[in-house]
N, C-alpha and C positions, 0 to 999 in steps of 0.2 A: 752397279753404279753410281756414284755421286755426284751430280751437281759440277765439284770443283774440278773432277777429274776426266770431264768431255775436252775433248779437241776444238781448237776456236771455230776451226771450218766448221764442228756441228754446231755449236750455240750461235753464229750468224746467221745460220740458216734456218736455224727453228724460229728466230724471232722475224728474218725476214720470209719466210715462209708463210707465217699464223697472216702476218698483213697481207699478203699478197694473195694464201688463201679465203680469208674473209670477202673482196672485193671478188674474187672467182666466184664465188659462190654468193654473191647478189645476184650475179647475171643467171650461171650458167645453169640453174635447175628450169628456168622460168625459157628457154631456149626451144625447147617440144612445144609449150606450146606456143609461143611466136613464131613459129615455123607452121606449125599445124594452121592458125589461125590465118595465115596470109597464102600459104601455097596447098591444103586440105593436108589429110590424113595420109593419104598414097603418096604423092611427093616429096611432103615435109621427111618422109621414112627414107626414101630412095634415095635424097640430100642427102641424108646424115648417113646413112651407106656410105655413099662417098666421097664422103667425108674420113668417115675413121677408115675406108681404104688405102686414102693418102696416108694416114698418122703410121697404119702398120708398116706401110714402109717405112718412113724415118725416122721410126721405131727402132728398127733393124740397122739402120745405118746409125744411129745416135748411140748403142750399145757399139757395135765396132770401132765409132770416131771414139769415145771414152775409153778404150782400152790402145787404141793406134797414139793417141795426139793428147790426151788426159783430160781428168774428169773436170779440172776447173775450165779451161777451155773451151767443153760441149755448152758450161753450164753459163756459162755469161754470155757466148757469142748465141745459146736458144733464146734468153732474154734479150739481148736485143733483135730480135727479131719477134719477138713476143713483144718488145714496144711499139715496134713498127707497126704489125697486125692492130694493137689497142689504139693507135693512131689512126689506120684505115677504118678501125669499127666505130670509131667516134664520128671520123666525115663523114661515114654513111647513114648514120641514125642524129645529123647535126641538127640545128633552125633552118641550117638554109638548102642544106640538102636529104633526101633520106631515099636510102635503095635497100628493100629485100637481098637483091642477088649479091653486092657489096657485102652488105652484113653478110650472109652467110657467108663469100670468101674468107673473110676477117677470121669466122668464125673456125673454120676450117686451116687456118693459117696456126692460132692459136694453139690448136691438136696437133699440131705437126712441128709447131715447136718445142711444145709440153710434150712431145714423143722423145727428142733430143736429149730434153735435161732429165728427166728421170733415170735413165740407165745408168748415167753419169754419177749422179747423186747419191741413188741407191750401192754402187759400187763405191762413191766416197765413205758410205759407213761401213763398210767392212774391210778397207782401207783402215782406218783408225780406230776400229773398236776389237775387243778381244773376241774372241768364238764366243765366249760365257757371257758376253753383253751385251754384245748383238740382239738378243731378243727385243730386252729390255728397251733397250736405245731405239729401235725400231717402233717399239709402243708408243712411246713420249712421242715421235714423230706422228705416227696418225693418231695419238689425242689431240695433238695439238691441227692436227685434219680436219676430225670431227669436232675439237671445237668452232674451227670457222666454219662448217655443217650448221651450229647453231645457231653462232650470230648472222652469219653471211644470209642465208634466206627469210628472214625476219627483217632489216635491212632492205632485203631487194624487193620484198611486195611491197615496201615503201615507196622505193629508187627508180627501181626496173621499170615499170611502167610508166611512172612520171615524171622523172627525172636522170632518163636516160644518156642525155648526153651531157651531163655533170656526173655521173656517176661513172662514165667511161672515159672525160676529162681523167679524176682521177685515180685509174685504175692505168692511164698509161703515164701519168705522170710519178706513181709510186713504183708502176715497172722500169724505169730508167732510173729512180733513186736505187734499185736493189741491184741491178745491173752494176751500178760504178760500186756498190757495196761488195760484189762479188769479186770484183775486181782488185778491190783493194786490200782486200781483207783476209779471203781465204789463201790458200794455197795450194802446190799441185800436189794431190796423192798416188797418181799411178806408179806403180813402180819399175815399169820400161819405161816410163816419160822423166820419171828422176835420177833414173841410172842410163839416160840416151842412149839405150839399146834400140828403141822407140824409129831411129835415122833410116831411110831409105836408100836403096841404092838409086846413084844418080843412074843408072841404065832401065830403071821403074818406066813402064810405059803407062800412058794413063789410064787403063784401062784395067793394073795389077790390082790399083785398089779391092775394083766389085768382083776378082776374079779369087783372091786372099779372102774377101772377107763372107764371100759363098764356100770357100772350102773349109774356113772355121765354122759356118752354120751348118755343113754337114757333119762335120764331127761330132756337134749338142742334137743333130738329130738323130745321128750312131747309140746316143743314150736313151736305151728304153724305156726307163723309169720317168728320167725329165721327159722325154716328148709324150708316156703316156700322162704325167702332170702335169704339163701345159693342154695337152686337149680335156683333161676333166674340168677345167679351169674354165677354159672355152665356154661349156656344157654349163656349169655352174654361175660364168656371168654374165648369164641370159635371166639369172634371176637381181644378185645387185643393180645390174646395169639397168633395172628398168625404174630406178629411182626416181633418176626425170628425165624417163622416155613413159613407158606405156602407164606406171602412175598417175603421173603428174596429168595425162591427156585421160584419163577413168575418171580420175578423181574431181576434175575441172567439168569433164565433158554431164558425167555421170550419177555424182553424187550428192544432192537436190540441196539448198539451203535450211540448213535444221535450227533448232533455238536449241542452245546449251544448255542454259538453264533458266528459269522462271521465278521472278521471284515480286509477290504483288504485281504494279503496273510495269515493271523493269525487267528487261527479256536480252537475251544476246543471243545472236544468228549469226551462223558464220556460213558462209557462201562455201564452196568445195573447192578454190581457187584458195582458202584461208585455211581450211582444213588441210589438202596439200601440204601448205608450209608449213601447220603446227606439225604433223608426221613429220616432213624431214626432220623438228627441231626436236624433236622426240628423241630422233634415231641419234643426231648428234651430240646430243646431253647424255645419253643412257652411256654411248662408245664414251665418251670423255669420265665417264665418272667411273666404270669398270674396266676397261680395258688393261690395265695393270693388273687390276686382282682377277680377271677373265685369265689371263695368257700363265698366271702362274700354276693357278690350275690346269691349263692344256698341258704345261712342261711337263705333268706328270704322268703326262699320258704317250703312248705312241704316237707320231705325227700322223697316221694314215689311217690311225680309230678319228681324229680329233675329225681330220675334213669328211670324212666319212661320214660320222653323226651330223657333221655341220653342210652338209650340202642334204640331206635329207629331210632337217631341219628348216632350210630354206625353198625346198618343195614344197611343206606342209603350211610357209608362211603366202606363197605363190595360190596354195588356194584359198584360203581364209582371207585373201585379197580378192578372189574374184568372188566370194560370197556371203560378201556386205557392203549395203549404203552408208550405215548407219556411221554414226563418227567414232561412237563405243568400239565398234568392231572392227573399225580400220585402227584405232590406237592397239585394240591388243594384235591384232595384222602384225603392225609393228615392230610389236615388242619381240614374237615370236621372229621375225625377220631380223632384226638385231641381235637375241642370242645368239641365232646364226653364223651372226657376222663376227660375236666376238669369240666366239669358242677357236675360228682358226685364225684372225685379225695378226696376230702379235709372233704364231710362229708359221710364218711363210716364209719371210723374208729370210729367217735365218737358215729355216731348210732348203732355203735354194743354194744358199755361202756355201750349208756342207756338202753338198754335189757337186761345185763349179769349181775347178780346178784352180787357184789363185791368178794365173796370168789369164784365166778368159774368165773374172768375173764379171766383167761389164759386159757382155754378149753372153755369158750368163744371164743377168738379168735384164736386159733384153729379152732375148730370146723367154721369158717366165713372162716379163711385162707382155708378152705377146695374148696370154689368158683375158686378161683386158681390152686390149689395141684389139683384136678377131673380136674378141669380145663384144665390145663394141661396135663395129663397122655389123655384125649380125644383129645387134638387141634392137635395132630402129625397125629392123623389118615387123618386130610383134607392133607397131603400129596400124599397118595397111592388113597385117591380122585379124583385127579387128572389124574390117570391115567385113572380110568374109568371112567370119567363124566369131566373130559376140566378142564382148570382154570376156566372158565366164571360160569360155572356151580354149582363147590365148589362155588365159592363166593357166587351166590346165595343161596346155601344152607345156608350157615355158616348168614348170612344177614336175612331167614329168622327165625333160634335161635334164633337171638336176637329181633328179632319182639316178639316171645313169652316170651322169656325173661321178653319183654316190659306186657303184661299180667298179666306174675307171679307178678310182681311189683304191681299189680294194686289188685290181692289177696290176698298177704301180704298185704295191707291198710286196707280191708276189716276185715279180720281178727287182726289186732292191734285195728281199731274202736271197733268192735263186744268185745274182750279181757277191752275194757277201760269201754267200757260201765256195763258188766258185775259188773267190779271195782267197777262202782257209786254204783249199785246197791244196790252192796253187804255191801259199807257203808252206802249206806242209813240206811238197816236195821240196822246194828249195831246201830245206833243213836239212832234207837226208842228201 
């Protein structure tokens, strides 16, 4: 799909989300280090779990609202909330007032409003892009996200610790600008909102909204293959969600300062924090360069086979991380980690779109994103696990979860084949 054929909605979002993403990654990877320094490893892990529990609930409501009230409306409202959260965030880190508790609340609210935004944004892509081009479009958006991952941590290593207030002021201003851009330059794409079939009856009670939502998500749960896909994704998320959690704490605390190279009387020494920033950049750079190429290769194979190999590779990378403190070993581990990511990332969103009925796209995407929201809810527990088992065994536990996830992807493929077989049998029966 050529750039000139892209819908204006997607072009506006791609540019806007790129800028927002850079700002986000200037502070997000360092929050686990910040909370651990302030509250300690155990309390920091629990606080991050609480934060993500709230996001899980918001995510489900976000998917329902995206289908019921519209993609555009939910995206605009979520960025109104994001702007307000950044305002609170900067106030809690201002020259006049500092509050780690208010910082945590602000950080949690950013996660909540992000959970409202993403189901609507993913459904909008499925609304305006033909099925044959969706994988490519989702891959381009993922490249944009990882370009932010390349630039953001490099700048964040400079600004987050020394110029945090100024960074958050910039984040607030740009969030407000993006809110205005979304309101003025994108159009609604939800089919039921455009046709007006989403209007509620005057006899609807205040609780009918919640009842209808529970009914809709219960239908999704009855889709066994999709449910297993979510379970596998939650387990697998325990690996890639550790980039800004376990890896951040492990490298900053355990990796000693190392001399990268020494020439005559001039040498370059890197601390653990710098090494962490570099491997994050390594991941982002590889994803930016090779996502489209890797996606084209992955599309040649059945999706479940790609998911299985990706899960196994993620597990291997976790074992590598837990068994090295040397910078070049960490770079190798991140390379293996990124290979696992590149295998599956380009085909996941289009895979969800194939499973979902068109009238429930938003809710299916919201349910699919439970892989990340529930995954991120559980992932911070890896930090207190290091207190009980140590870093090495914590990485091994996470690797085992990834291997179990690979088994679940195989089970998902079996369920899909059974469902297709039943559909074919019914089709033959109806022909007679």
